[in-house]
N, C-alpha and C positions, 0 to 999 in steps of 0.2 A: 504494500500500500504506500503510495507516495503522498507527500505533503501537498496541500492545496496552495496554489499561488494566491497571494493577497495583493490587492491594489494598494500601492503606497500613497496614502493620503491621510490627512488628519483624522484621528478617531474621534467621533462625535460623543460617544458615551464616556463620561468622565471616569467612571470606575474601570472600564475596559482600558482606557488610555493609561491610567496609573499602573494597572497590572502589566500591560505591554511595556511601559517604560521600565518598570522594575526588572522584568525578565530580560529585556534587551540590554539594559545596563549591566546586569550580571554577566551576560554573554560577552559583551564588549570588554569588560574587565578581565574575564577569563582569557579571551584572545590576546589581550595586552600582556598578561602574565605568561602565556605560552610563548609569545614572540620573544619576550625577554629571556625566558629560560632556554628555548631552543637555539636562539641566534646570538645569545649573550649581548643583547642590545639594551641600551638605557631607554626605558619607556616611561613617559609621564602622560597621564590622561586625566583631564578635568571635564566633568559633565555637570551642568546646572539644570535642575529640574524646572518645570513651569512655575513652581512655587519659590524659585530662587535658592533652593537648597543645593549645596555643593557636594559632589561626590568625586573623589580623586583616587588615582592609583599611580604609584611610582615604583619602579623596580629598585631604585636606590633612594635618594632623597629628592623630593619634589623641588625643593629650593636649589639643589645642585644641578638638576636637569634644566631648570629655568635659567639659572646663571650661565650654564654651558650654552644654551640656546642664544641667550643675549650676547654671549662672548664671541659668537661666530662673526667672522669678518663680513663686511657689507658685500665684498666681491664674491664670497662663497655663496651668499644668499641670492645674488644676482645671477650667478651661473645656474642655480637650481631652477629659477623661474625668472624669465626676462620681465623687466618692469615696463610700464607704459612709457616711462621716460626714454628708454632705449628706442622704443618704436617711434616716439616723437622725434628723436634725434635723427633716426634713419629716414623718417619722412621729410624732415627739414633738409637733410642732405640731398635727398631725391629731388625736392623742389628746387634747391639751389642749382643742382646739375641740370635740371630741365630748363631753368631760366638761362643758364650759361649757354646751353645748346641753342635755344631760341635766339639769343643775342648773336652768337657766332653765325648762325644760319642767315640772319638778317644782314649781318656784316658781309657775308660771302655773296648774297644776292645783290647787295648794293655795289660791291666791287665788280661783280660780273656785269651788271647793268652799265657801270661807268666805262668799262673796257669795251663793251659791245657798241656803245654809242660813239666811241672815238674811232 
């Protein structure tokens, strides 16, 4: 017997939502603990409930993991995920090159017209 697929959307029934949150939170923490154990990874996980209650798991110290994350160099984080600033710079470079190309083309046409009329 296979499990029935559920549609991922907000659960309207408050008690069902709370039960689902509790079960899935426990499963998520179990997966985090397994990842830490199997792969010798430092894992920190924070979950806030709808009532603003904090649940957390850390394979070592939560504070140490957060400090380690904050200590990562900006370049390392940029390599992992390109920022919108990089795309903006690339776009500006493209716009600049496009404008230079138009200017040179206009210059070439002007020069060609000048020579052809003489």
